Kinemage of the C-alpha trace (Angstrom):
@kinemage 1
@onewidth
@group {chain A} dominant
@subgroup {mainchain}
@vectorlist {calphas} color= white
{ca met a 1} P -16.002 15.428 28.115
{ca asp a 2} L -12.377 14.605 27.314
{ca lys a 3} L -12.993 10.916 28.037
{ca val a 4} L -16.008 10.823 25.676
{ca ala a 5} L -13.961 12.548 22.960
{ca asn a 6} L -11.119 10.071 23.359
{ca asp a 7} L -13.581 7.183 23.071
{ca asp a 8} L -15.011 8.656 19.872
{ca ile a 9} L -11.526 9.035 18.447
{ca lys a 10} L -10.621 5.418 19.254
{ca leu a 11} L -13.880 4.142 17.720
{ca lys a 12} L -13.234 6.157 14.599
{ca asp a 13} L -9.717 4.784 14.351
{ca ile a 14} L -11.016 1.216 14.602
{ca leu a 15} L -13.642 1.839 11.922
{ca ile a 16} L -11.027 3.378 9.663
{ca val a 17} L -8.690 0.392 10.077
{ca cys a 18} L -11.537 -2.066 9.401
{ca ser a 19} L -12.496 -0.110 6.309
{ca gln a 20} L -8.919 -0.236 5.069
{ca tyr a 21} L -8.736 -4.008 5.606
{ca lys a 22} L -12.036 -4.454 3.789
{ca ala a 23} L -10.818 -2.421 0.852
{ca tyr a 24} L -7.570 -4.387 0.767
{ca leu a 25} L -9.369 -7.741 0.790
{ca leu a 26} L -11.757 -6.642 -1.978
{ca thr a 27} L -8.846 -5.445 -4.058
{ca asn a 28} L -7.035 -8.765 -3.656
{ca arg a 29} L -10.092 -11.009 -3.636
{ca lys a 30} L -8.828 -13.052 -6.591
{ca leu a 31} L -5.576 -13.795 -4.764
{ca leu a 32} L -7.541 -14.637 -1.624
{ca ile a 33} L -9.830 -17.056 -3.459
{ca met a 34} L -6.884 -18.705 -5.224
{ca asn a 35} L -5.120 -19.104 -1.896
{ca val a 36} L -8.172 -20.702 -0.274
{ca val a 37} L -8.686 -23.049 -3.228
{ca ala a 38} L -5.012 -24.041 -3.180
{ca phe a 39} L -5.177 -24.866 0.535
{ca met a 40} L -8.382 -26.855 0.018
{ca leu a 41} L -6.704 -28.890 -2.719
{ca val a 42} L -3.724 -29.573 -0.470
{ca gly a 43} L -6.094 -30.651 2.316
{ca ala a 44} L -7.975 -32.958 -0.059
{ca leu a 45} L -4.737 -34.546 -1.279
{ca phe a 46} L -3.531 -34.978 2.297
{ca ser a 47} L -6.765 -36.762 3.244
{ca leu a 48} L -6.676 -39.019 0.182
{ca phe a 49} L -3.034 -40.083 0.406
{ca ser a 50} L -2.416 -40.115 4.162
{ca asn a 51} L -2.447 -43.512 5.862
{ca pro a 52} L -4.850 -44.093 8.760
{ca thr a 53} L -3.408 -44.866 12.181
{ca tyr a 54} L -4.679 -47.076 14.969
{ca asp a 55} L -4.477 -46.590 18.730
{ca ala a 56} L -4.090 -49.681 20.934
{ca lys a 57} L -5.063 -48.761 24.489
{ca leu a 58} L -4.530 -50.882 27.588
{ca thr a 59} L -5.429 -50.074 31.188
{ca phe a 60} L -3.984 -51.972 34.149
{ca val a 61} L -3.343 -51.675 37.850
{ca ile a 62} L -0.657 -53.266 40.033
{ca glu a 63} L -1.622 -54.758 43.370
{ca asn a 64} L 1.435 -55.288 45.565
{ca glu a 65} L 0.049 -54.659 49.020
{ca gln a 66} L 0.388 -57.342 51.686
{ca lys a 67} L -2.295 -60.000 51.274
{ca gln a 68} L -4.798 -60.179 54.069
{ca asn a 69} L -5.221 -63.931 53.934
{ca ile a 70} L -1.728 -64.660 55.249
{ca ala a 71} L -1.869 -62.383 58.278
{ca gly a 72} L -1.927 -65.389 60.589
{ca ile a 73} L 1.040 -66.984 58.850
{ca ser a 74} L 2.947 -63.701 59.041
{ca ser a 75} L 2.686 -63.722 62.829
{ca ile a 76} L 4.072 -67.257 62.905
{ca ala a 77} L 6.885 -66.321 60.536
{ca ser a 78} L 7.889 -63.410 62.764
{ca gln a 79} L 8.644 -65.905 65.544
{ca phe a 80} L 11.402 -67.359 63.365
{ca gly a 81} L 12.868 -64.005 62.320
{ca phe a 82} L 10.936 -63.571 59.065
{ca glu a 83} L 9.015 -60.390 58.374
{ca leu a 84} L 6.413 -60.702 55.628
{ca asn a 85} L 6.034 -56.994 55.012
{ca ser a 86} L 4.662 -55.471 51.873
{ca pro a 87} L 7.189 -54.842 49.084
{ca ser a 88} L 9.268 -51.720 49.063
{ca ser a 89} L 8.180 -48.748 47.024
{ca thr a 90} L 11.333 -48.668 44.880
{ca phe a 91} L 9.059 -49.205 41.899
{ca ser a 92} L 6.285 -46.748 42.705
{ca gln a 93} L 3.361 -46.044 40.415
{ca gln a 94} L 5.177 -42.998 39.033
{ca asn a 95} L 8.345 -44.993 38.425
{ca ile a 96} L 6.359 -47.573 36.473
{ca leu a 97} L 5.403 -44.860 33.984
{ca glu a 98} L 9.080 -44.353 33.223
{ca ile a 99} L 9.903 -48.064 33.259
{ca leu a 100} L 7.354 -48.681 30.510
{ca lys a 101} L 9.220 -46.206 28.301
{ca ser a 102} L 12.711 -47.355 29.242
{ca arg a 103} L 15.010 -48.645 26.515
{ca ser a 104} L 15.453 -52.094 28.055
{ca val a 105} L 11.716 -52.776 28.366
{ca val a 106} L 10.799 -51.399 24.921
{ca ile a 107} L 13.613 -53.292 23.167
{ca ser a 108} L 12.744 -56.490 25.035
{ca ala a 109} L 9.157 -56.116 23.841
{ca leu a 110} L 10.324 -55.534 20.248
{ca met a 111} L 12.402 -58.706 20.389
{ca gln a 112} L 9.352 -60.907 20.884
{ca asp a 113} L 8.191 -63.111 18.028
{ca gln a 114} L 4.638 -62.347 16.889
{ca lys a 115} L 2.423 -63.290 13.951
{ca ile a 116} L 1.273 -60.225 12.009
{ca asn a 117} L -0.146 -60.287 8.482
{ca asn a 118} L 0.319 -64.084 8.566
{ca lys a 119} L 4.093 -63.702 9.070
{ca asn a 120} L 6.052 -64.740 12.167
{ca lys a 121} L 8.809 -62.222 12.882
{ca phe a 122} L 10.268 -60.199 15.670
{ca leu a 123} L 8.145 -57.146 16.393
{ca ile a 124} L 11.030 -54.872 15.467
{ca glu a 125} L 11.140 -56.445 11.990
{ca his a 126} L 7.388 -55.923 11.638
{ca tyr a 127} L 7.954 -52.296 12.687
{ca leu a 128} L 10.568 -51.785 9.984
{ca asp a 129} L 8.262 -53.310 7.358
{ca ile a 130} L 5.180 -51.339 8.386
{ca asn a 131} L 7.035 -48.002 8.418
{ca asn a 132} L 8.991 -48.733 5.191
{ca leu a 133} L 12.346 -48.296 6.928
{ca lys a 134} L 14.225 -51.276 5.500
{ca asp a 135} L 14.892 -49.612 2.154
{ca ala a 136} L 15.702 -46.267 3.752
{ca trp a 137} L 18.193 -47.861 6.153
{ca glu a 138} L 19.483 -50.427 3.629
{ca ile a 139} L 18.410 -53.416 5.700
{ca asn a 140} L 18.251 -56.717 3.826
{ca glu a 141} L 17.384 -60.286 4.726
{ca asn a 142} L 21.006 -60.982 5.718
{ca thr a 143} L 20.819 -58.447 8.545
{ca leu a 144} L 17.673 -59.663 10.262
{ca phe a 145} L 17.523 -59.759 14.059
{ca gln a 146} L 17.099 -63.516 14.460
{ca asn a 147} L 20.022 -64.684 16.617
{ca arg a 148} L 22.028 -61.549 15.824
{ca ser a 149} L 23.387 -58.824 18.063
{ca thr a 150} L 25.862 -56.404 16.535
{ca ile a 151} L 26.535 -52.682 16.724
{ca phe a 152} L 24.408 -52.280 13.599
{ca his a 153} L 21.459 -54.031 15.254
{ca asp a 154} L 21.925 -52.047 18.472
{ca ser a 155} L 21.891 -48.793 16.493
{ca ile a 156} L 18.634 -49.730 14.776
{ca cys a 157} L 17.099 -50.707 18.102
{ca his a 158} L 18.080 -47.378 19.631
{ca ile a 159} L 16.610 -45.354 16.746
{ca val a 160} L 13.364 -47.342 16.814
{ca trp a 161} L 13.138 -46.884 20.592
{ca glu a 162} L 13.534 -43.111 20.218
{ca gln a 163} L 10.842 -42.993 17.536
{ca ile a 164} L 8.431 -44.977 19.676
{ca ile a 165} L 8.765 -42.989 22.900
{ca glu a 166} L 8.840 -39.651 21.064
{ca asp a 167} L 5.382 -39.643 19.501
{ca lys a 168} L 3.948 -43.176 19.356
{ca leu a 169} L 3.830 -44.369 22.969
{ca ser a 170} L 1.815 -42.667 25.699
{ca val a 171} L 1.898 -43.774 29.334
{ca lys a 172} L -0.010 -41.890 32.010
{ca met a 173} L -2.112 -42.251 35.138
{ca gln a 174} L -5.827 -42.279 34.420
{ca thr a 175} L -6.476 -39.705 37.149
{ca asn a 176} L -4.479 -38.119 39.942
{ca glu a 177} L -6.483 -40.034 42.551
{ca ala a 178} L -6.761 -43.440 40.865
{ca thr a 179} L -3.896 -45.933 40.516
{ca leu a 180} L -4.964 -47.089 37.059
{ca ile a 181} L -2.296 -46.736 34.372
{ca asn a 182} L -3.205 -46.112 30.725
{ca val a 183} L -0.863 -47.252 27.958
{ca ser a 184} L -1.555 -46.178 24.383
{ca phe a 185} L 0.437 -46.970 21.249
{ca thr a 186} L -0.173 -45.571 17.746
{ca ser a 187} L 0.736 -47.538 14.629
{ca leu a 188} L -0.134 -47.825 10.953
{ca asn a 189} L -1.009 -51.487 11.558
{ca gln a 190} L -3.653 -52.434 14.104
{ca glu a 191} L -2.306 -55.962 14.654
{ca phe a 192} L 1.142 -54.558 15.431
{ca ala a 193} L -0.290 -51.938 17.786
{ca lys a 194} L -2.155 -54.580 19.785
{ca ser a 195} L 0.752 -57.047 19.872
{ca phe a 196} L 3.292 -54.405 20.903
{ca val a 197} L 1.215 -53.044 23.795
{ca glu a 198} L 0.580 -56.530 25.173
{ca ser a 199} L 4.253 -57.500 24.781
{ca leu a 200} L 5.335 -54.250 26.470
{ca ile a 201} L 3.162 -54.924 29.517
{ca asn a 202} L 4.396 -58.503 29.706
{ca glu a 203} L 8.063 -57.458 29.671
{ca met a 204} L 7.477 -54.752 32.257
{ca arg a 205} L 5.663 -57.285 34.466
{ca lys a 206} L 8.643 -59.670 34.350
{ca met a 207} L 11.134 -56.884 35.129
{ca tyr a 208} L 8.996 -55.472 37.953
{ca thr a 209} L 8.355 -58.880 39.519
{ca lys a 210} L 12.030 -59.838 39.330
{ca his a 211} L 13.054 -56.631 41.108
{ca ile a 212} L 10.411 -56.826 43.830
{ca thr a 213} L 11.035 -60.504 44.638
{ca ser a 214} L 14.809 -60.635 44.086
{ca gln a 215} L 15.744 -60.771 47.789
{ca ser a 216} L 13.120 -63.371 48.657
{ca gln a 217} L 14.074 -65.446 45.618
{ca met a 218} L 17.743 -65.437 46.645
{ca thr a 219} L 16.783 -66.582 50.153
{ca leu a 220} L 14.539 -69.287 48.732
{ca asp a 221} L 17.239 -70.565 46.363
{ca phe a 222} L 19.774 -70.677 49.199
{ca leu a 223} L 17.424 -72.619 51.469
{ca lys a 224} L 16.601 -75.087 48.687
{ca thr a 225} L 20.279 -75.741 48.054
{ca arg a 226} L 21.006 -76.022 51.773
{ca ser a 227} L 18.084 -78.397 52.394
{ca asp a 228} L 19.233 -80.698 49.580
{ca ser a 229} L 22.779 -80.706 50.967
{ca val a 230} L 21.694 -81.443 54.547
{ca phe a 231} L 19.288 -84.143 53.351
{ca ile a 232} L 22.139 -85.931 51.538
{ca glu a 233} L 24.307 -85.722 54.680
{ca leu a 234} L 21.437 -86.957 56.823
{ca lys a 235} L 20.751 -89.900 54.527
{ca ser a 236} L 24.409 -90.888 54.487
{ca ala a 237} L 24.668 -90.613 58.281
{ca glu a 238} L 21.519 -92.733 58.755
{ca glu a 239} L 22.873 -95.475 56.498
{ca glu a 240} L 26.214 -95.493 58.344
{ca tyr a 241} L 24.430 -95.525 61.703
{ca ala a 242} L 22.314 -98.507 60.642
{ca lys a 243} L 25.395 -100.458 59.560
{ca val a 244} L 27.269 -99.760 62.809
{ca thr a 245} L 24.169 -100.669 64.848
{ca asp a 246} L 23.959 -104.039 63.130
{ca ile a 247} L 27.655 -104.702 63.785
{ca asn a 248} L 27.431 -103.694 67.455
{ca lys a 249} L 24.423 -105.852 68.372
{ca arg a 250} L 26.521 -108.259 70.482
{ca ile a 251} L 28.802 -105.592 71.994
{ca ile a 252} L 27.936 -104.790 75.591
{ca lys a 253} L 30.639 -102.308 76.640
{ca ala a 254} L 30.047 -98.626 75.921
{ca ser a 255} L 33.592 -98.227 74.595
{ca gly a 256} L 32.797 -100.696 71.862
{ca arg a 257} L 29.606 -98.845 70.952
{ca leu a 258} L 31.280 -95.412 70.819
{ca lys a 259} L 31.014 -95.139 67.012
{ca glu a 260} L 27.314 -95.965 67.212
{ca ile a 261} L 26.739 -93.275 69.860
{ca gln a 262} L 28.577 -90.675 67.792
{ca leu a 263} L 26.608 -91.532 64.652
{ca arg a 264} L 23.308 -91.406 66.538
{ca arg a 265} L 24.172 -87.953 67.829
{ca glu a 266} L 25.094 -86.828 64.291
{ca val a 267} L 21.829 -88.192 62.866
{ca glu a 268} L 19.790 -86.408 65.553
{ca met a 269} L 21.650 -83.153 64.938
{ca leu a 270} L 21.266 -83.338 61.139
{ca asn a 271} L 17.618 -84.238 61.503
{ca thr a 272} L 17.023 -81.165 63.685
{ca val a 273} L 18.889 -78.923 61.246
{ca tyr a 274} L 17.004 -80.370 58.291
{ca met a 275} L 13.603 -79.858 59.926
{ca glu a 276} L 14.480 -76.242 60.734
{ca ile a 277} L 15.636 -75.569 57.173
{ca val a 278} L 12.459 -77.116 55.735
{ca arg a 279} L 10.358 -74.945 58.049
{ca asn a 280} L 12.228 -71.802 56.980
{ca leu a 281} L 11.936 -72.903 53.348
{ca glu a 282} L 8.145 -73.015 53.585
{ca ile a 283} L 8.091 -69.597 55.240
{ca ser a 284} L 10.297 -68.222 52.440
{ca lys a 285} L 7.863 -69.561 49.854
{ca ile a 286} L 5.057 -67.678 51.577
{ca ser a 287} L 7.195 -64.536 51.712
{ca leu a 288} L 7.925 -64.802 47.986
{ca leu a 289} L 4.255 -65.301 47.218
{ca asn a 290} L 3.368 -62.326 49.370
{ca gln a 291} L 5.804 -60.045 47.562
{ca thr a 292} L 4.856 -61.125 44.040
{ca pro a 293} L 2.780 -58.262 42.574
{ca ile a 294} L -0.520 -58.927 40.849
{ca phe a 295} L -1.110 -57.272 37.482
{ca asn a 296} L -4.793 -56.718 36.842
{ca ile a 297} L -5.617 -55.858 33.227
{ca ile a 298} L -8.729 -53.692 33.322
{ca asp a 299} L -9.095 -53.025 29.586
{ca gln a 300} L -7.052 -54.441 26.732
{ca pro a 301} L -7.069 -53.702 22.998
{ca val a 302} L -9.541 -55.722 20.939
{ca leu a 303} L -9.461 -55.948 17.152
{ca pro a 304} L -10.592 -54.155 15.102
{ca leu a 305} L -9.107 -51.014 16.619
{ca lys a 306} L -10.563 -47.556 16.097
{ca lys a 307} L -9.207 -45.911 12.956
{ca asn a 308} L -7.745 -42.395 13.192
{ca his a 309} L -8.196 -40.677 9.839
{ca leu a 310} L -9.286 -37.150 8.899
{ca ser a 311} L -12.270 -37.308 6.539
{ca leu a 312} L -12.079 -35.677 3.106
{ca phe a 313} L -14.789 -33.120 3.944
{ca ser a 314} L -13.235 -32.120 7.270
{ca ser a 315} L -9.786 -31.832 5.720
{ca ile a 316} L -11.095 -29.535 2.922
{ca ile a 317} L -13.000 -27.290 5.342
{ca met a 318} L -10.104 -26.960 7.788
{ca ser a 319} L -7.575 -26.313 5.019
{ca gly a 320} L -9.844 -23.747 3.363
{ca phe a 321} L -10.299 -21.899 6.644
{ca leu a 322} L -6.549 -21.925 7.227
{ca gly a 323} L -5.961 -20.646 3.674
């Protein structure tokens, strides 16, 4: 009985509160209507005067596993002390997400020359124009980025980078299981959005490839330099050996042909060294090719991009409801 009474009391309290709210709203209905109308007007003005944005989306995947078609060559290379293993995981898929938003990659992408609105400029200059930042930051034609690098330019680059990674650039894995990476960039200009995303991926690809193949590239460069040096020595020794051989044609005693014997031995030694270096050079080329990652672009932005803009009707309804 007590429980039923308590329930009746609570229900009565709720009905009383609702009745009070209803009476309050009816009393202030004019204020309520004015408030709703004011919000609807603000929503309509926002829809009319706000600029549409465009999202450039690009999906890619990086293939850096060891290639199956050189398995036989890898076994041969191991006989000479070369291991053609797959690249290290220093740049994992998760790290790539952060690399794409790093200052060096973003700024490098902004420093690429692109044609937008029939004007060839650096992307960062297009960014300043599109977002009306030149007047706000007092940037004139004398302070453009072409062949300039000062503290002033570095400061602008840093601010633009912060703006981009804060709310304009999105980088994420498509799913937890898949290795596809989605890159999305929002801009007021669809040409800029497309150009920036493509430039960003290109700069990240160069940085990633350089890191992954740095050791193999150093080995390859060393072997190229060494092979050229040994080849020059071998050529010189062969020419000297030929001259001495011609001179010693009528000499019978071994003591008189000593120089010829020494040069022959040197030519044979240099020839052996050169052949070994050339063999290792070819193996290094295969190793470099094996470690070079492949960037597969699955989907890339295509103009015209989808426009993001709240319609007038939707803006009025949402604002009225909020009011």
